[in-house]
C-alpha positions in Angstrom: 55.6 -22.8 4.2 58.4 -21.9 1.3 56.3 -20.4 -1.8 58.6 -23.6 -3.4 56.8 -25.9 -1.1 53.4 -24.4 -1.4 51.2 -28.0 -3.0 50.0 -26.4 -6.1 53.6 -25.6 -6.9 55.2 -29.3 -6.3 51.9 -31.1 -8.3 52.5 -28.9 -11.1 56.1 -29.3 -12.3 57.6 -25.7 -13.4 54.5 -24.0 -11.2 52.1 -21.1 -12.8 53.6 -21.4 -15.7 52.3 -24.9 -16.4 48.7 -23.3 -14.8 48.4 -20.7 -16.9 49.1 -23.2 -20.1 46.3 -25.2 -19.1 43.5 -22.4 -18.4 45.0 -21.6 -21.5 43.9 -24.3 -23.4 40.5 -24.5 -21.2 39.7 -21.4 -22.4 40.4 -22.9 -26.5 38.1 -25.2 -25.2 35.4 -22.8 -23.9 35.5 -20.8 -26.9 34.9 -24.0 -29.4 31.8 -24.7 -27.4 30.5 -21.7 -27.3 30.9 -21.3 -30.9 29.3 -24.8 -31.6 26.6 -23.2 -29.4 24.3 -20.4 -28.6 27.0 -17.6 -29.6 28.0 -19.3 -33.3 26.4 -22.1 -35.2 23.4 -22.8 -32.5 23.6 -26.4 -32.3 21.4 -26.7 -29.3 18.5 -25.1 -31.1 18.3 -28.2 -33.6 14.9 -30.1 -33.3 16.7 -33.4 -34.0 15.2 -36.3 -31.8 17.3 -39.0 -33.7 20.3 -39.8 -32.3 22.2 -40.9 -35.6 21.3 -37.6 -37.2 22.3 -35.8 -34.2 25.6 -37.3 -34.2 26.0 -36.1 -37.7 24.9 -32.7 -36.9 27.2 -32.1 -34.7 30.2 -33.6 -36.2 29.5 -31.0 -38.9 28.8 -27.9 -36.5 32.2 -29.1 -34.9 34.1 -29.6 -38.3 32.9 -25.8 -39.2 33.8 -24.5 -35.4 37.5 -25.7 -35.8 37.6 -24.1 -39.1 36.3 -20.7 -37.1 38.7 -21.4 -33.9 41.4 -21.8 -36.7 40.8 -18.3 -38.2 40.1 -16.5 -34.4 43.9 -18.1 -33.4 45.6 -16.9 -36.7 44.3 -13.5 -36.8 47.1 -11.8 -35.4 49.8 -13.6 -38.1 51.9 -14.7 -35.4 51.5 -18.9 -36.4 52.8 -18.5 -39.9 50.3 -21.4 -41.3 49.6 -21.9 -44.5 45.9 -20.8 -45.8 45.8 -24.4 -47.0 45.5 -26.1 -43.8 42.1 -24.6 -43.7 41.0 -23.9 -47.6 41.4 -25.9 -50.9 43.0 -24.3 -53.9 40.4 -23.5 -55.5 38.9 -21.7 -52.6 42.4 -19.6 -52.3 41.8 -18.1 -56.0 38.5 -17.1 -54.6 40.4 -15.1 -51.8 42.8 -13.7 -54.1 39.9 -12.5 -56.1 37.9 -10.7 -53.9 40.5 -9.4 -52.0 41.1 -6.2 -53.5 37.6 -5.3 -53.5 37.7 -5.7 -49.5 41.0 -3.4 -49.4 41.1 0.5 -48.9 43.4 2.8 -51.1 45.3 3.4 -47.6 48.0 1.3 -46.1 46.0 1.1 -43.2 43.2 -0.6 -44.9 45.4 -3.3 -46.7 45.5 -6.9 -45.7 49.3 -6.4 -43.6 49.6 -10.8 -43.9 52.0 -12.7 -46.5 49.2 -14.2 -48.9 48.1 -17.5 -48.8 48.7 -17.7 -45.3 45.6 -18.0 -42.9 46.3 -14.9 -41.3 45.7 -13.5 -44.4 42.5 -15.5 -45.3 41.4 -14.8 -41.6 42.0 -10.8 -42.6 39.8 -11.8 -45.3 36.7 -14.0 -44.1 36.7 -11.2 -41.1 36.1 -8.5 -43.3 33.1 -10.1 -45.3 31.8 -10.8 -42.0 31.3 -7.2 -40.9 34.8 -6.3 -39.4 36.3 -2.7 -40.6 39.9 -4.1 -40.9 41.6 -1.3 -39.2 44.7 -2.6 -36.8 43.3 -0.4 -34.0 40.0 -1.7 -34.0 38.7 -5.1 -31.5 40.0 -7.9 -33.2 36.8 -10.1 -34.9 35.4 -12.9 -32.9 34.3 -16.5 -33.5 31.1 -14.5 -34.6 32.4 -12.3 -37.0 34.3 -15.2 -38.5 31.0 -17.4 -38.5 29.1 -14.6 -40.6 32.0 -14.0 -42.7 32.8 -17.7 -43.7 29.1 -18.5 -44.5 29.4 -15.3 -46.8 32.4 -16.8 -48.4 30.8 -20.2 -48.8 28.1 -18.8 -50.7 30.5 -16.7 -52.8 32.6 -19.7 -53.3 29.4 -21.6 -54.7 28.4 -18.5 -56.8 32.4 -18.7 -58.4 32.1 -22.4 -59.3 29.0 -22.2 -60.8 30.3 -19.4 -63.3 31.7 -21.7 -65.5 28.4 -24.6 -65.4 
């Protein structure tokens, strides 16, 4: 049987490329659920018994998990997405304000991404989450972003209270 006649190839349009694309999408879904569950927001630890409340909690956790996954996917800077898809203008102002505290003195310790891109924001959030920021280091993952996002949200709350 010729390779082009193989059943998986006939049923998959352009063959292996399409299958790899499906698998890549499946991996994103797996990461999303892992972020919502045991390695992230710990949704399964909820003790809610009321279905309506559990649905609301799941919706809140899904929104947070989407934000975390956006940061994971933007961390390399290839997408060029704007930070405003995830952060409000006041939050971007806070990111600008805290960046100098997170950057080091050498070029390797500086945020390498264009300001106000999602990759720029992801670098800041990852640093808040405990990532060292060096290009040779393992890239930050969902747990690092979750920790950084929690810390950032606390900073943002305090920032808003400064004028009260």
